[in-house]
N, C-alpha and C positions, 0 to 999 in steps of 0.2 A: 587928701591929708595924710601925713605920715602921721606913725602912733608913737606918739612922747610918752615914754615910760619914767618915771618920776619914783623913785624905793622913799618913802617914806619910814622914818626909826623914830616910835613916839613911847615915851614912858612918861603916863603921867597919870595925875588921879585928879578928874576936875570933881571939885562935890564946893561946900563954901566958901573954902579959899580961894579957888580959880587957878590954882599954880601950875606952871606944865614944867618942865625939858625939854625941849624942840630938838632934833640931831637931824640937819638935813642934809643928803647926799642930790646932788643933780641941779643943774642950771638952767635957765633959758625957758622959765616956765612962762604960758602969756598970760594974759592979765585975769582971762576970764576965766582959765584953771586957777588960778591964786584965789579968785571971788570964789568958784567952786568948794575949794577946800573950806574955804571960810563959811560959807554956805552950809555944811557938813557940820564945822567944827560948833556952828552957833543951834544949829538943829539938837545937837548930842547936848550942849550945855540948855538946852531948853526941856529935853528930856530929863535931864538930872534933878532939873528946880521945879519939876511939874508946871513947867507952863503951857501950859494946850495952846493957850491963844497962840501964843509963840511961835511953838513946832509948829501948829497950821498954816502960820504966815508963809512958810516956807516950801510950803504943794502947789502946783498950780488947782485948779477948780475940778479936775476932771483926772487927777494924781491918781493912779496906783497902788498900795502897798502891801508886798506879797512878803508875809511872814510865815516862814516854813511852810504848812498844807494850807495856809489860812491867805486869804487875799481879800483887802478891803482896799475900797471902789468909791472913790472921789472924799472931799473932806469931811463930812458927815462921817462915814463909817471908819476915816484915820480918825476922826476925832475919840469914837469910841478905842481903837486899839490904844492911843496915847492915856486916854483915861484907865483903864485895864492894867499896862503897862505901869502906870503909876500907882494902883491899886495891887499889884502884884510884889511890886519891889520897892522898896525906899534906901538909900546911901547907895544909890546907881551910879555906876562908873563906866567909863567907858579907856579903853587902852587900845592905840593903835600900832599895828605891826608893819603894815605895810598900805602906802598910798599906792595906787596904777592909775594913771590919767590918759585915755585915748578920748580927744575930745571931747563931746560933751557927757563922756561916759567915764565914772571913777569909781572903784573896785578898793576896796579895804580892805583887809585884814584886820580883824581886832579882837577884842577879849571884853565882853560885859561882867562886870563885876558888881553885885546885889547883894544886899540885904534880907530875907523874906523877914515879912510880919511878925513870923512866929518864930523870928531870930536866929533862923538860920543861911549860913554865907554860899555863895556862889561865887564860881567862876566860869564862863559860858564863853569858849572861841566862837568866833561865826565869820562868815563873807558880808560884806553886805556891797551889792552893784547899784550905786545912784546915778543915774538918767535924767539930765536937764533940759530943761525946755524956757529959755526966757529968760534964765537966773534961778529959776524955778524947780524944783522936783516934778519930774514928771511919773517917775518910778523909780522904785526903790524893791531891793529884793534883798531881802537879810533869809541867809542859809545860814543857822547854828549849829554846831557840832555836838550832837547832843550825848552822843558818847561820852563826851568830854567833859560834862560837866561834875563839877569838887563841890560837894555841897556840906559841910560840917556841921 
Protein backbone atom coordinates (compact mmCIF):
# COMPACT_ATOMS: atom_id res chain seq x y z
CA UNK A 1 0.00 0.00 0.00
CA UNK A 2 1.33 3.43 -0.86
CA UNK A 3 1.57 6.15 1.74
CA UNK A 4 -1.12 8.75 1.38
CA UNK A 5 -0.27 12.03 3.05
CA UNK A 6 -3.04 14.39 3.97
CA UNK A 7 -2.08 17.66 5.54
CA UNK A 8 -4.88 19.03 7.64
CA UNK A 9 -4.83 22.51 9.06
CA UNK A 10 -7.27 23.17 11.84
CA UNK A 11 -7.82 26.11 14.13
CA UNK A 12 -10.35 25.40 16.79
CA UNK A 13 -11.13 25.28 20.41
CA UNK A 14 -13.41 22.49 21.51
CA UNK A 15 -15.06 23.27 24.75
CA UNK A 16 -18.59 23.35 25.94
CA UNK A 17 -19.58 25.11 22.71
CA UNK A 18 -18.02 22.45 20.49
CA UNK A 19 -17.41 24.87 17.62
CA UNK A 20 -14.77 24.58 14.95
CA UNK A 21 -13.42 26.01 11.76
CA UNK A 22 -11.85 23.40 9.55
CA UNK A 23 -9.74 23.93 6.46
CA UNK A 24 -9.01 20.73 4.57
CA UNK A 25 -6.27 20.31 1.98
CA UNK A 26 -6.23 17.07 0.05
CA UNK A 27 -8.63 14.68 -1.58
CA UNK A 28 -9.12 10.96 -1.92
CA UNK A 29 -9.27 9.83 1.68
CA UNK A 30 -10.61 6.33 2.21
CA UNK A 31 -13.57 5.65 4.47
CA UNK A 32 -11.30 4.07 7.10
CA UNK A 33 -8.97 7.09 7.05
CA UNK A 34 -11.92 9.43 7.54
CA UNK A 35 -13.23 7.18 10.31
CA UNK A 36 -9.82 7.15 12.04
CA UNK A 37 -9.76 10.96 12.04
CA UNK A 38 -13.28 11.01 13.48
CA UNK A 39 -12.27 8.56 16.23
CA UNK A 40 -9.30 10.76 17.18
CA UNK A 41 -11.48 13.87 17.35
CA UNK A 42 -14.12 12.04 19.39
CA UNK A 43 -11.40 10.85 21.77
CA UNK A 44 -10.15 14.43 22.18
CA UNK A 45 -13.72 15.61 22.90
CA UNK A 46 -14.06 12.90 25.54
CA UNK A 47 -10.85 14.12 27.18
CA UNK A 48 -12.06 17.73 27.03
CA UNK A 49 -15.36 16.85 28.68
CA UNK A 50 -13.63 14.50 31.12
CA UNK A 51 -15.78 11.57 29.98
CA UNK A 52 -13.56 8.71 31.13
CA UNK A 53 -15.77 5.86 29.92
CA UNK A 54 -16.17 7.34 26.46
CA UNK A 55 -12.41 8.00 26.20
CA UNK A 56 -11.71 4.36 27.09
CA UNK A 57 -14.23 3.08 24.54
CA UNK A 58 -11.83 4.09 21.74
CA UNK A 59 -9.08 1.68 22.93
CA UNK A 60 -8.60 -2.03 22.35
CA UNK A 61 -8.45 -4.06 25.57
CA UNK A 62 -4.67 -4.53 25.27
CA UNK A 63 -3.90 -0.98 24.08
CA UNK A 64 -0.76 0.91 25.05
CA UNK A 65 -0.56 4.64 25.68
CA UNK A 66 2.87 6.25 25.85
CA UNK A 67 2.85 9.76 27.35
CA UNK A 68 6.40 11.09 27.31
CA UNK A 69 8.43 8.81 29.58
CA UNK A 70 5.35 7.02 30.97
CA UNK A 71 3.73 3.89 29.53
CA UNK A 72 0.19 2.79 30.36
CA UNK A 73 -0.77 -0.75 29.31
CA UNK A 74 -4.34 -1.95 29.10
CA UNK A 75 -7.57 -0.08 29.73
CA UNK A 76 -7.26 0.08 33.51
CA UNK A 77 -3.88 1.85 33.39
CA UNK A 78 -5.13 4.11 30.59
CA UNK A 79 -8.16 4.91 32.77
CA UNK A 80 -5.73 6.14 35.44
CA UNK A 81 -4.05 8.42 32.88
CA UNK A 82 -7.37 9.87 31.68
CA UNK A 83 -8.43 10.59 35.27
CA UNK A 84 -5.06 12.16 36.14
CA UNK A 85 -5.17 14.35 33.02
CA UNK A 86 -8.61 15.58 34.05
CA UNK A 87 -7.37 16.27 37.57
CA UNK A 88 -4.32 18.13 36.31
CA UNK A 89 -6.04 20.41 33.83
CA UNK A 90 -9.40 22.01 33.43
CA UNK A 91 -10.60 23.79 30.31
CA UNK A 92 -8.52 21.42 28.20
CA UNK A 93 -8.40 22.23 24.48
CA UNK A 94 -6.75 20.69 21.42
CA UNK A 95 -5.70 22.38 18.22
CA UNK A 96 -4.43 20.43 15.25
CA UNK A 97 -1.63 21.71 13.07
CA UNK A 98 -1.40 18.76 10.69
CA UNK A 99 -2.57 15.21 10.01
CA UNK A 100 -0.46 12.64 8.17
CA UNK A 101 -2.32 9.43 7.41
CA UNK A 102 -0.40 6.27 6.49
CA UNK A 103 -2.65 3.23 6.47
CA UNK A 104 -3.64 2.40 10.05
CA UNK A 105 -1.28 5.04 11.49
CA UNK A 106 -2.18 8.70 11.93
CA UNK A 107 0.39 11.27 13.03
CA UNK A 108 -0.86 14.60 14.32
CA UNK A 109 1.03 17.74 15.19
CA UNK A 110 -1.04 19.53 17.80
CA UNK A 111 -1.08 21.95 20.65
CA UNK A 112 -2.81 21.35 23.93
CA UNK A 113 -4.16 24.34 25.79
CA UNK A 114 -5.05 24.03 29.44
CA UNK A 115 -5.88 25.91 32.57
CA UNK A 116 -4.43 24.37 35.73
CA UNK A 117 -6.51 24.20 38.87
CA UNK A 118 -4.33 26.87 40.43
CA UNK A 119 -5.27 29.23 37.58
CA UNK A 120 -2.20 29.02 35.33
CA UNK A 121 -2.66 28.83 31.56
CA UNK A 122 -0.49 26.59 29.46
CA UNK A 123 0.06 25.86 25.81
CA UNK A 124 2.00 22.69 25.01
CA UNK A 125 2.80 21.65 21.44
CA UNK A 126 3.35 18.02 20.67
CA UNK A 127 3.04 15.10 18.30
CA UNK A 128 0.70 12.15 18.59
CA UNK A 129 1.05 8.87 16.71
CA UNK A 130 -2.19 6.89 16.76
CA UNK A 131 -2.13 3.26 15.59
CA UNK A 132 -5.46 1.59 14.88
CA UNK A 133 -6.65 -2.00 15.04
CA UNK A 134 -10.23 -2.77 14.01
CA UNK A 135 -11.25 0.89 14.33
CA UNK A 136 -9.83 1.38 17.83
CA UNK A 137 -6.54 2.60 19.25
CA UNK A 138 -3.97 -0.17 19.59
CA UNK A 139 -1.27 2.30 20.59
CA UNK A 140 -0.95 6.03 21.10
CA UNK A 141 2.43 7.69 21.53
CA UNK A 142 2.36 11.31 22.66
CA UNK A 143 5.53 13.37 22.59
CA UNK A 144 5.20 16.78 24.21
CA UNK A 145 7.58 19.62 23.42
CA UNK A 146 8.36 20.53 27.01
CA UNK A 147 10.86 23.20 25.96
CA UNK A 148 8.01 25.21 24.50
CA UNK A 149 5.54 25.21 27.38
CA UNK A 150 4.00 28.60 27.95
CA UNK A 151 2.57 29.11 31.42
CA UNK A 152 1.12 32.46 32.47
